[in-house]
NURO-293817 format. One line per 5 residues: number of its first residue (from 0); their letters; for each residue x, y, z of N, C-alpha, C. Coordinates in steps of 0.05 Angstrom, whole numbers, padded with zeros to 5 digits. Atoms other than C-alpha are relative to their C-alpha. Layout:
<gulums>
NUM> A> X,Y,Z,X,Y,Z,X,Y,Z | ...
</gulums>
This chain:
<gulums>
0> MSQFS> 00012,00015,00009,00074,00287,00091,-00037,00005,00009 | 00047,-00003,00006,-00015,00277,00076,00001,00002,00030 | 00019,00005,-00017,-00060,00288,00134,-00010,-00026,00007 | 00012,00011,00008,-00091,00234,00121,00017,-00029,00007 | -00007,00001,-00004,-00083,00176,00161,00015,-00032,-00008
5> LSGLY> -00009,00029,00013,-00039,00115,00152,00001,-00026,00018 | 00007,00025,-00018,-00070,00056,00186,-00030,-00009,-00011 | 00008,00020,00008,-00120,-00002,00158,00009,-00012,-00024 | -00010,00033,00027,-00129,-00044,00091,00012,00026,-00013 | -00012,-00006,00024,-00089,-00019,00035,00006,-00019,-00016
10> GITDS> -00010,00024,00027,-00087,-00049,-00026,00005,00018,-00023 | -00019,00002,00010,-00053,-00063,-00082,-00010,-00008,-00026 | 00010,00004,00019,-00076,-00053,-00152,00014,-00033,-00023 | -00001,00030,00014,-00068,-00127,-00197,-00002,00013,-00021 | 00002,00002,00032,-00069,-00114,-00280,-00018,-00034,-00009
15> KLMPD> 00020,00012,00011,-00088,-00179,-00282,-00027,-00016,00005 | 00046,00000,-00011,-00155,-00181,-00237,-00005,00019,-00015 | 00000,-00023,00015,-00165,-00117,-00266,00011,00012,-00029 | -00019,-00005,00027,-00139,-00116,-00344,-00017,00007,-00015 | -00001,-00032,00009,-00182,-00056,-00370,-00005,00022,00025
20> DQQML> -00001,-00019,-00007,-00180,00013,-00352,-00045,-00010,00030 | 00021,00007,-00010,-00269,-00003,-00333,00003,-00016,00030 | 00013,00020,-00022,-00270,-00063,-00290,00029,00006,00030 | -00005,-00006,-00013,-00209,-00032,-00254,-00016,00028,00020 | 00013,-00028,-00013,-00249,00028,-00235,-00008,-00006,00010
25> TQVES> 00017,00008,-00021,-00298,-00019,-00210,-00008,-00011,00028 | -00014,00018,-00025,-00263,-00059,-00164,00012,00018,00013 | -00006,-00014,-00023,-00227,-00011,-00132,-00019,00026,00012 | 00011,-00007,-00019,-00288,00038,-00117,-00012,-00012,00010 | 00011,00029,-00023,-00328,-00034,-00089,00021,00009,00021
30> ALRGG> -00013,-00012,-00017,-00260,-00023,-00050,-00003,00023,00010 | 00008,-00024,-00021,-00266,00047,-00027,-00026,-00002,00009 | 00025,-00002,-00013,-00340,00036,-00009,-00005,-00014,00025 | -00005,00015,-00011,-00321,-00021,00031,00016,00011,00024 | -00008,-00013,-00015,-00279,00032,00068,00034,00002,00008
35> MKILQ> -00026,-00007,00007,-00206,00022,00038,00013,00026,-00008 | -00008,-00032,00006,-00175,00091,00050,00030,00004,-00014 | -00018,00000,00010,-00113,00073,00022,00013,-00021,-00029 | -00002,00022,00024,-00095,00038,-00052,00037,00012,-00009 | -00035,-00003,00015,-00026,00026,-00089,-00013,00003,-00033
40> YRDKS> -00003,00002,00025,-00026,00033,-00160,00028,-00015,-00011 | -00018,00013,00010,00017,-00018,-00188,-00001,-00010,-00029 | 00009,00006,00032,00026,-00031,-00264,00033,-00009,-00001 | -00012,00002,00022,00089,-00052,-00298,00011,-00008,-00019 | 00006,00009,00033,00079,-00060,-00360,00023,00033,-00011
45> TDSDK> -00017,-00043,00023,00124,00010,-00411,-00026,00006,-00009 | 00032,-00012,00008,00046,00028,-00431,00004,00025,00011 | -00010,-00035,-00029,00068,00111,-00400,-00024,00002,-00016 | 00022,-00006,-00007,00003,00119,-00432,-00027,-00001,00010 | 00008,00020,-00015,-00041,00070,-00409,-00004,00007,00043
50> RLRQA> -00001,-00003,-00024,-00012,00082,-00330,-00004,00026,00004 | 00010,-00028,-00007,-00018,00154,-00339,-00028,00005,00001 | 00031,-00003,00005,-00099,00152,-00355,00000,-00015,00019 | 00012,00018,-00029,-00108,00087,-00298,00003,00031,00011 | 00002,-00006,-00026,-00072,00124,-00248,-00019,00036,00004
55> SALKT> 00030,-00017,00000,-00110,00201,-00262,-00035,-00011,00012 | 00038,00009,-00013,-00174,00155,-00257,-00004,-00010,00026 | 00001,00016,-00040,-00151,00126,-00193,-00001,00025,00017 | -00004,-00029,-00028,-00133,00200,-00159,-00025,00024,-00003 | 00022,-00020,-00001,-00197,00235,-00190,-00020,-00024,00034
60> LCQRY> 00022,00025,-00018,-00243,00158,-00157,00018,00011,00031 | -00008,00006,-00024,-00199,00159,-00093,-00001,00028,00010 | -00002,-00035,-00023,-00209,00241,-00072,-00029,-00008,-00002 | 00036,-00016,-00007,-00283,00231,-00084,-00010,-00009,00039 | -00001,00011,-00027,-00272,00177,-00022,00007,00015,00015
65> DALLL> -00017,-00005,-00016,-00229,00209,00010,00034,-00012,00013 | -00008,00015,-00012,-00177,00167,00008,00030,00005,-00017 | -00032,-00020,00009,-00093,00175,-00010,-00002,-00030,-00022 | -00020,00029,00034,-00063,00134,-00085,00024,00015,00006 | -00035,00006,00005,00006,00119,-00080,00007,-00007,-00021
70> INDDT> -00020,00007,00018,00056,00101,-00138,00003,-00020,00005 | -00028,00023,-00009,00086,00038,-00145,00028,00013,-00013 | -00030,00000,00002,00162,00057,-00150,00006,00025,-00025 | -00014,-00024,00008,00152,00117,-00202,-00009,00028,00002 | 00004,-00032,-00003,00160,00184,-00178,-00019,00015,-00014
75> DLALA> 00022,-00028,00023,00138,00228,-00246,-00027,-00017,00002 | 00029,-00001,00000,00083,00185,-00253,-00020,00017,00020 | 00015,-00006,-00020,00062,00201,-00187,-00007,00040,-00003 | 00011,-00021,-00003,00074,00274,-00196,-00009,00010,-00014 | 00013,-00001,00027,00043,00272,-00271,-00038,-00006,00015
80> CCADG> 00036,00008,-00007,-00034,00245,-00241,00001,00005,00029 | -00001,00001,-00027,-00022,00280,-00174,-00008,-00016,00018 | 00011,00022,-00022,-00025,00223,-00134,00014,00011,00034 | -00005,-00012,-00033,-00016,00230,-00055,00037,00000,00007 | -00020,00007,-00013,00060,00194,-00054,00010,-00015,-00020
85> VHLGQ> 00005,00026,00001,00090,00130,-00070,00011,-00004,00014 | -00007,00029,00003,00115,00071,-00068,00029,00007,-00011 | -00034,00019,00006,00193,00043,-00062,00017,-00015,00000 | -00004,00027,-00010,00221,-00015,-00078,00035,00010,00003 | -00042,-00010,-00010,00305,-00019,-00052,00015,00017,-00026
90> SDGSI> -00006,-00011,00020,00318,-00010,-00120,-00026,00016,-00029 | 00024,-00014,00008,00258,00048,-00145,00016,00030,-00002 | 00000,-00029,-00004,00309,00115,-00136,-00006,00007,00027 | -00009,-00007,-00012,00321,00152,-00084,-00031,00012,00023 | 00029,-00016,-00013,00275,00179,-00019,00001,00032,-00015
95> ARARN> -00012,-00020,00009,00307,00239,-00032,-00007,00017,-00028 | 00010,-00009,00036,00295,00246,-00109,-00047,00017,00005 | 00023,00004,-00008,00218,00233,-00089,-00008,00019,00017 | 00016,-00009,-00016,00209,00274,-00030,00007,00030,-00022 | -00015,-00029,00015,00255,00336,-00083,-00028,00000,-00020
100> TLGAH> 00023,-00002,00026,00200,00315,-00136,-00038,00018,00016 | 00038,00001,-00003,00129,00307,-00095,-00004,00022,00022 | 00011,-00019,-00015,00132,00356,-00041,00001,-00010,00035 | 00000,-00009,-00027,00140,00363,00032,-00033,-00026,00002 | 00031,00013,-00012,00063,00326,00043,-00010,-00023,-00012
105> AVIGV> 00007,00019,00007,00068,00277,-00003,00009,-00042,00012 | -00001,00016,-00014,00066,00209,00030,00025,-00018,-00014 | -00024,00012,00018,00134,00166,00010,-00002,-00036,00023 | -00003,00013,-00014,00138,00090,00034,00009,-00020,-00007 | -00024,00014,00012,00196,00039,00024,00004,-00026,00008
110> TCHDS> 00004,00038,-00013,00190,-00039,00022,00026,-00009,00012 | -00018,00003,-00006,00246,-00064,00065,-00007,-00033,00011 | -00017,00022,-00005,00239,-00135,00063,-00010,-00011,00025 | -00007,00020,-00028,00252,-00179,00133,00018,00020,00010 | -00017,-00014,-00015,00300,-00128,00156,00003,00029,00015
115> LALAR> -00012,-00018,-00021,00308,-00071,00207,00014,00023,-00002 | -00021,-00010,-00001,00360,-00047,00184,-00005,00016,-00032 | 00010,-00017,00018,00339,-00026,00121,-00028,00020,-00004 | 00011,-00018,-00009,00279,00011,00152,00003,00015,00023 | -00001,-00022,-00012,00312,00049,00197,00025,00020,-00033
120> QAISE> -00009,-00026,00015,00357,00066,00138,-00015,00033,-00012 | 00024,-00026,00005,00285,00098,00103,-00002,00012,00020 | 00024,-00024,-00018,00265,00129,00160,00031,00025,00010 | -00023,-00033,-00011,00335,00176,00169,-00005,00013,-00028 | 00010,-00009,00030,00320,00187,00088,-00021,00022,00000
125> GADYV> 00030,-00015,00009,00250,00213,00105,-00016,-00015,-00010 | 00027,00012,00002,00202,00160,00094,-00022,00003,00014 | 00030,-00004,-00030,00135,00162,00131,-00002,-00021,-00001 | 00000,00019,-00011,00121,00096,00125,00031,-00027,-00010 | -00010,00025,00004,00156,00025,00117,-00013,-00022,-00009
130> AFGAF> 00004,00020,-00002,00144,-00040,00093,00010,-00024,-00002 | -00013,00034,-00008,00158,-00112,00116,-00016,-00035,-00020 | 00008,00014,00016,00138,-00176,00079,00019,-00031,-00014 | 00044,00008,00000,00112,-00223,00051,00002,-00017,00025 | 00018,00012,-00019,00086,-00256,00114,-00016,-00025,-00001
135> FPSKT> 00015,00037,00006,00046,-00323,00081,00009,00008,-00037 | -00010,00011,00032,00058,-00346,00009,-00014,00010,-00010 | 00005,-00031,00028,00045,-00291,-00047,00002,-00007,-00029 | -00002,-00003,00039,00017,-00294,-00112,00009,00001,-00013 | -00025,-00027,00017,00043,-00242,-00139,00032,00000,00005
140> KPDAK> -00032,00012,00008,00110,-00260,-00113,-00001,-00016,00013 | -00001,00022,00007,00124,-00322,-00105,00031,-00004,00023 | -00022,00001,-00022,00188,-00321,-00082,00011,00017,00019 | -00011,-00017,-00011,00188,-00267,-00048,00014,-00009,00042 | -00011,00011,-00031,00231,-00276,00023,-00008,00001,00018
145> PASHS> 00021,00002,-00027,00195,-00305,00086,00003,00029,00018 | -00002,-00021,-00020,00190,-00245,00146,-00018,-00010,00012 | 00034,00007,-00021,00165,-00271,00204,-00003,00022,00031 | 00011,-00023,-00016,00116,-00247,00251,00022,00019,00016 | -00001,-00007,-00030,00157,-00232,00310,00031,00042,-00012
150> LLAEA> -00017,-00016,00009,00202,-00174,00261,-00023,00027,00004 | 00028,-00017,00011,00123,-00140,00251,00009,00021,00048 | -00018,-00009,-00019,00143,-00135,00338,00019,00009,00001 | -00016,-00014,00012,00201,-00113,00325,00009,00033,-00002 | 00002,-00021,00021,00193,-00064,00282,-00016,00024,00025
155> RRQLD> 00011,-00021,-00023,00140,-00035,00339,00013,00007,00018 | -00016,-00010,-00016,00188,-00026,00386,00024,00016,-00001 | -00030,-00025,00022,00250,00005,00347,-00008,00015,-00023 | 00002,-00012,00018,00211,00044,00309,-00021,00026,-00013 | 00029,-00025,-00007,00169,00108,00302,-00023,00021,-00022
160> LPVVA> 00009,-00024,00024,00132,00120,00236,-00011,-00031,-00008 | 00018,00026,00010,00075,00066,00208,00013,-00018,-00017 | -00011,00025,00013,00088,-00004,00183,-00019,-00026,-00016 | 00021,00013,00009,00054,-00039,00137,00013,-00040,-00005 | -00004,00040,00009,00058,-00119,00129,-00013,00002,-00040
165> IGGIT> -00004,00020,00019,00058,-00158,00066,-00002,-00014,-00013 | 00002,00031,00016,00049,-00216,00025,-00018,-00016,00012 | 00035,00026,-00012,-00019,-00277,00027,-00006,00008,00027 | 00022,-00004,-00023,-00050,-00237,00073,-00040,-00004,-00007 | 00027,00008,00001,-00125,-00263,00083,-00016,00019,00024
170> VDNAH> 00020,00001,-00020,-00182,-00236,00123,00012,-00015,00025 | -00012,00016,-00020,-00165,-00305,00160,00018,00003,00024 | -00013,-00002,-00025,-00107,-00287,00180,00018,00023,00011 | -00016,-00041,00007,-00081,-00200,00177,00004,-00002,00031 | 00004,-00010,-00016,-00105,-00212,00247,00024,-00002,00027
175> QLIDA> -00022,00020,-00023,-00041,-00246,00279,00023,00029,-00003 | -00017,-00012,00001,00001,-00191,00238,-00001,00034,00020 | 00017,-00034,-00007,-00044,-00132,00266,00003,-00003,00034 | -00008,00009,-00027,-00031,-00164,00339,00016,00002,00001 | -00014,-00015,-00012,00031,-00151,00332,00023,00011,-00011
180> GADMV> -00010,-00017,00000,00039,-00096,00314,00001,00027,-00021 | 00001,-00028,00032,00027,-00070,00229,-00020,00012,00002 | 00027,-00027,00005,-00013,-00002,00225,-00017,-00011,-00031 | 00018,-00005,00027,-00032,-00029,00150,00005,-00031,00005 | -00007,00031,00017,-00042,-00098,00110,00003,00012,-00035
185> AVIHA> -00006,-00021,00032,-00023,-00074,00034,-00019,-00036,-00006 | 00008,00027,00022,-00072,-00134,00000,00002,-00003,-00029 | 00001,-00004,00039,-00080,-00148,-00074,-00021,-00039,00004 | 00019,00018,00005,-00118,-00218,-00075,-00030,-00005,00020 | 00023,-00002,-00039,-00153,-00233,-00011,-00034,00029,-00008
190> LFAAE> 00008,-00022,00002,-00186,-00159,-00040,-00023,-00003,-00023 | 00010,-00018,00022,-00201,-00151,-00101,-00008,-00027,-00015 | 00008,00029,00008,-00213,-00230,-00117,-00025,-00008,00002 | 00020,00017,-00020,-00265,-00233,-00077,-00025,00005,-00014 | 00042,00000,00014,-00344,-00236,-00099,-00013,00019,00000
195> DIPQR> 00017,-00024,-00003,-00363,-00184,-00059,00022,00026,00016 | -00018,-00025,-00003,-00308,-00131,-00056,00002,00021,00032 | -00002,-00027,-00030,-00337,-00068,-00011,-00008,-00029,00033 | -00002,00012,-00029,-00354,-00136,00051,00015,-00009,-00002 | -00034,00018,-00006,-00281,-00153,00041,00007,00018,00004
200> ARAFQ> -00012,-00019,-00010,-00265,-00092,00047,00001,00002,00034 | 00005,-00011,-00034,-00296,-00076,00115,00009,-00026,00015 | -00003,00021,-00017,-00284,-00146,00139,00028,00014,00006 | -00030,-00002,-00004,-00212,-00127,00136,-00001,00032,00019 | 00008,-00019,-00014,-00231,-00059,00168,00011,-00001,00027
205> QLFPI> 00011,-00003,-00033,-00262,-00077,00233,00025,-00031,00016 | -00031,00009,-00007,-00189,-00121,00245,00010,00019,00012 | -00020,-00025,-00024,-00164,-00056,00268,-00011,00009,00015 | 00014,-00004,-00018,-00181,-00038,00327,00005,00035,00000 | 00005,-00040,00003,-00221,00037,00339,00016,00023,-00019
210> DSME> -00012,-00021,00004,-00175,00083,00349,00016,00008,-00026 | -00011,00005,00021,-00131,00061,00298,-00014,00023,-00015 | 00020,-00008,00024,-00176,00091,00243,-00014,00027,00007 | 00007,-00021,-00003,-00189,00158,00268,00019,00015,-00008
</gulums>
């Protein structure tokens, strides 16, 4: 697994908020300047040339800021752009294949929705972190099944690895999830649609205990 700390603000790109390469790089760099240390590149298009070009540019940018770049769903793209790891949904291929492809030091995260059972399975297969949600109504996935805050407390008690909370998270509600046990909060709109992205990233980072960021 990577030497990077899996804690704090976890940004996720969005092709609607970032309609071209330059806008994506500008917005991501703004978040990195604000202290974001984990970025997931998420693009559901079939344009493989664009996806490789953007992911490779993001890898260079994240490296400059000592930040992790993870690729959503696509282990082969993660390998091609030398990303730090991959985030897998429940139908996006096996953890074992991702580990074999990307190596022992890659970060592999898994979506577990509202299920501790799925999280335990992911851990048994070698995941480095698990993600739960949606905790609040999500613009990206409006039909996502709700998850309860108590799930995070149970995860903190039962699971021995970092936990990501996702779904409709803002600066105003993120503290509820961090207090409940989330090590990371995954954010799209509340970060990248902000008028002042560096300030918004700092505001998220400041919600986390200082010792968790070391």
